[in-house]
C-alpha positions in Angstrom: -10.6 -35.0 54.5 -12.3 -35.9 51.2 -15.6 -34.9 52.4 -14.2 -31.3 53.8 -12.9 -31.0 49.9 -15.9 -32.1 48.4 -18.2 -29.4 50.7 -15.4 -27.0 49.8 -16.2 -27.7 45.9 -19.5 -27.2 46.6 -19.2 -23.9 48.0 -17.0 -22.5 45.3 -19.3 -23.7 42.6 -22.1 -21.7 44.2 -20.3 -18.7 43.9 -19.8 -18.8 40.3 -22.1 -16.6 38.1 -21.9 -14.5 34.8 -21.0 -11.2 34.6 -22.3 -8.9 32.0 -19.2 -6.3 31.9 -20.1 -3.5 29.0 -17.2 -3.5 26.3 -15.4 0.0 26.6 -16.5 2.5 24.2 -13.4 4.4 22.4 -14.1 7.9 21.8 -15.5 8.5 18.1 -13.4 10.0 15.7 -13.0 11.2 12.3 -11.2 9.4 9.7 -9.7 11.1 6.5 -8.1 9.0 3.9 -6.8 10.7 0.9 -3.4 9.3 -1.5 -2.3 12.1 -4.2 -1.1 11.7 -7.2 -0.3 14.1 -10.2 -2.3 11.9 -12.7 -5.3 12.0 -10.7 -8.0 14.5 -9.6 -8.1 15.0 -5.7 -10.4 12.6 -3.9 -11.1 12.8 0.3 -12.7 10.1 2.1 -14.0 10.9 5.4 -16.0 8.4 7.9 -16.5 8.3 11.3 -14.9 5.2 13.5 -16.9 2.4 15.0 -17.5 1.1 18.3 -14.8 -1.4 19.5 -17.9 -3.6 20.2 -19.3 -3.2 16.5 -18.9 -6.1 14.1 -19.7 -4.3 11.2 -17.6 -2.9 8.4 -20.0 0.2 7.6 -18.4 3.0 8.2 -20.3 6.2 8.3 -20.2 8.8 5.9 -19.6 12.4 7.0 -21.5 14.5 4.2 -21.2 17.8 6.1 -17.6 18.8 6.1 -15.7 22.1 4.9 -12.5 20.8 3.8 -10.2 23.3 2.3 -6.8 22.0 0.3 -3.5 24.5 0.0 -0.8 24.2 -2.2 2.6 25.7 -0.8 0.1 27.4 1.6 -1.9 28.9 -1.2 -5.9 27.7 -1.0 -6.5 25.7 -4.5 -9.9 24.7 -3.9 -12.9 23.2 -1.4 -13.7 19.5 -2.6 -17.5 19.3 -3.0 -18.9 16.1 -1.4 -19.9 13.5 -4.4 -21.5 9.8 -4.0 -19.8 9.5 -0.7 -16.6 11.0 -1.3 -15.3 14.6 -1.6 -13.9 15.5 -5.0 -11.4 18.5 -6.0 -11.0 18.9 -10.0 -7.1 19.8 -9.6 -4.2 17.6 -10.3 -1.6 17.8 -7.6 2.1 18.7 -8.8 5.2 17.3 -8.1 7.3 18.9 -5.9 4.5 20.8 -4.3 3.4 20.4 -0.6 -0.1 20.2 0.2 -2.2 20.9 3.3 -5.4 20.1 3.9 -8.0 21.5 6.9 -11.5 19.5 7.2 -14.1 21.0 9.7 -17.1 19.2 10.8 -19.3 20.3 13.5 -18.6 18.7 16.9 -15.1 17.4 15.8 -11.8 19.3 16.3 -10.3 20.5 12.7 -8.4 18.3 11.1 -5.0 19.0 9.6 -2.5 17.2 7.7 0.4 18.0 4.8 2.6 15.8 2.6 4.8 16.7 -0.4 4.1 14.9 -3.7 7.4 13.2 -4.9 9.5 14.0 -8.2 8.7 11.0 -10.9 10.6 8.4 -10.8 13.5 7.8 -13.7 14.0 4.5 -14.4 14.3 2.2 -17.3 13.4 -2.0 -17.5 13.9 -4.6 -19.9 12.8 -8.5 -20.2 15.5 -10.6 -20.8 15.9 -14.5 -21.1 18.0 -16.2 -18.4 19.6 -19.8 -18.9 18.8 -20.5 -15.5 15.8 -18.4 -14.3 13.6 -18.6 -17.6 12.4 -14.6 -18.0 13.7 -12.1 -15.6 13.5 -8.1 -15.5 16.1 -6.0 -15.1 15.4 -2.4 -13.4 17.2 0.4 -13.6 16.2 3.5 -11.0 18.0 7.0 -11.2 17.7 8.6 -8.2 18.1 12.4 -9.0 17.8 13.8 -5.8 19.8 14.7 -2.4 16.9 13.6 -0.3 15.8 10.1 1.1 13.2 8.5 -1.7 11.2 5.2 -1.1 10.7 2.9 -4.2 8.0 0.5 -4.2 7.7 -2.2 -7.1 4.5 -3.6 -7.7 2.6 -5.3 -10.9 -0.7 -5.8 -12.6 -2.4 -7.5 -15.4 -4.2 -5.1 -17.7 -6.6 -6.2 -21.0 -5.9 -4.0 -23.5 -2.3 -2.5 -23.5 -3.9 0.7 -25.5 -5.5 2.2 -23.0 -5.6 3.2 -19.1 -7.2 1.6 -16.1 -10.6 3.0 -15.5 -11.4 3.8 -19.0 -14.0 1.0 -19.7 -11.0 -1.8 -19.5 -10.8 -4.3 -16.8 -7.7 -4.1 -14.7 -7.2 -7.0 -12.6 -4.7 -6.6 -9.6 -2.5 -9.4 -8.6 -0.9 -10.3 -5.8 2.9 -9.8 -7.6 5.0 -12.2 -5.3 8.0 -10.9 -6.7 11.2 -13.2 -6.6 14.7 -11.8 -6.3 17.9 -12.9 -5.2 19.7 -9.3 -4.5 20.0 -7.9 -1.1 19.0 -4.3 -1.8 15.0 -5.0 -1.3 13.8 -4.5 2.3 12.9 -8.1 3.8 10.1 -6.9 5.8 7.6 -8.5 3.5 10.2 -11.5 2.2 9.9 -15.3 3.1 12.0 -16.3 6.3 13.9 -18.9 4.3 15.1 -18.4 0.8 14.3 -20.9 -2.0 16.7 -22.6 -3.8 19.6 -20.7 -5.4 19.3 -17.9 -3.0 16.1 -16.4 -4.3 13.7 -14.7 -1.6 9.9 -14.4 -2.4 8.4 -11.1 -1.7 4.6 -10.3 -1.2 2.6 -7.6 -2.7 5.4 -5.0 -3.2 9.4 -5.1 -3.2 10.6 -1.9 -1.5 14.0 -0.2 -1.9 15.6 2.7 -0.2 17.6 4.8 -2.1 21.4 5.6 -0.4 20.9 9.6 -0.4 23.3 10.0 -2.9 22.4 12.2 -6.1 22.1 10.5 -9.6 23.0 7.1 -7.7 21.9 4.2 -10.1 19.8 1.2 -8.4 19.9 -2.2 -10.3 17.9 -4.8 -9.4 17.0 -8.4 -11.1 13.4 -9.7 -10.1 11.0 -12.7 -11.5 7.1 -12.2 -10.9 5.7 -15.6 -9.6 2.6 -14.6 -12.0 4.7 -13.5 -15.1 6.6 -16.4 -16.6 6.6 -16.2 -20.5 4.8 -13.5 -22.8 3.6 -15.6 -25.2 1.5 -16.8 -22.1 -0.5 -13.6 -22.3 -3.5 -13.1 -24.8 -3.3 -10.2 -28.0 -5.4 -7.7 -25.7 -3.0 -8.6 -22.6 -0.2 -7.0 -20.7 1.8 -7.3 -17.8 2.1 -3.7 -16.3 5.5 -2.9 -13.7 4.8 0.1 -11.5 7.9 1.7 -10.0 6.2 4.0 -7.5 8.1 6.7 -5.7 6.6 7.1 -1.8 6.6 10.2 0.0 7.8 9.2 3.7 4.1 9.4 5.1 2.8 7.2 2.4 5.7 4.8 2.6 5.2 4.3 6.6 1.5 3.7 5.5 2.2 0.9 3.1 4.5 -0.9 4.9 2.4 -1.1 8.2 -0.7 -2.0 5.8 1.4 -4.9 4.4 3.0 -6.1 7.8 -0.9 -6.5 8.8 -1.9 -8.3 5.8 0.9 -10.6 5.7 0.4 -11.3 9.6 1.1 -15.1 9.2 -1.5 -15.8 12.4 -4.2 -14.3 10.1 -6.8 -17.4 9.5 -9.5 -17.3 6.7 -13.1 -18.7 7.7 -14.9 -19.3 4.5 -18.2 -20.1 5.7 -18.1 -16.6 7.2 -16.6 -15.1 4.5 -13.9 -13.3 6.8 -10.8 -13.3 8.3 -9.4 -13.5 11.7 -6.5 -13.5 14.2 -6.9 -14.6 17.3 -3.3 -15.1 18.2 -2.1 -12.1 15.9 0.2 -9.0 16.8 -1.8 -6.0 17.2 -0.1 -3.5 14.2 -0.6 -0.1 14.6 -1.5 1.4 11.2 0.4 4.8 10.5 -1.4 7.5 10.6 -0.5 11.3 9.8 -3.9 13.4 10.5 -3.9 15.7 13.4 -7.0 15.5 15.8 -8.4 12.4 13.9 -6.8 9.5 12.2 -6.1 8.1 9.0 -3.6 8.8 6.3 -3.1 11.8 3.7 -0.3 11.1 1.6 1.4 11.5 -1.7 3.4 9.2 -4.3 4.1 9.8 -8.0 4.9 6.6 -10.7 6.2 5.3 -13.7 4.7 2.4 -15.7 6.2 0.1 -18.0 4.4 -3.1 -20.1 7.0 -5.6 -19.1 6.7 -7.4 -23.0 7.3 -4.5 -25.0 10.5 -3.8 -23.4 12.9 -6.3 -24.5 16.1 -5.9 -23.4 18.6 -5.3 -26.6 21.8 -7.0 -27.0 24.7 -4.5 -27.3 27.5 -6.3 -29.2 31.0 -5.7 -28.0 33.0 -3.8 -30.5 36.6 -5.5 -30.9 39.9 -3.5 -31.3 40.8 -3.0 -34.9 
């Protein structure tokens, strides 16, 4: 019996051979990326997808496209190719709907559309808290009878007198906000609350309105990197951004952050790459017809936090 088992093992081993199975090639697609904001000219990135077997990250740039941009169905211009992107010297307007059409030889026409939200109406102030040290009080006034989604983010700026991109360095941070409020979406929050019922939110805090006109949203947050304004240098400021995102931009942001915060991702320092051997497959949101990518819009308001202290209002006593 043992001899028969040994012979059978040899036979099975002799049948083993290496097979070179070709990796499936997906159909090449166009990738369109364009985010609209009323304070920025229109920029469009257009590339092609890479084969599934590719290990590189240099996506082929498309430089022979004919792009048309419409505002409320009226042609406002054709972005021109400049230094690997397409640029249209035109500022989108709040409340307007924009549609893009892209023609590239050999591909179907790409189409996508979105509406630019109104600028958020908000106010903030920085105050001392006996337990939490420095906290930021935020109030957002929702003025529309439509579904709005707000995103809170932060950035350190080396000069409070000038905007980013004008010769000044803006260091984008990972604004790990902390809050004990039940208002924010918990998709990027820690599973377990930290001491005192405070939850940690990575990258952004996402808030949905209640679909009611003039509804006031109140929130108290702490920023993990921002403890005391005195720690900042004279030419530094901490800027809090409040974004009002369109539904397309909201879904794109959320899917992107879910991907970035996937707990199964591992970083290999020697190769300078991130891998996720057991990570959940996450589909990035796209609203581009006949291709992939994102064409979306947002509006925003920014505050230099240390320049907005809370003002103490004394309670008047009855005479």
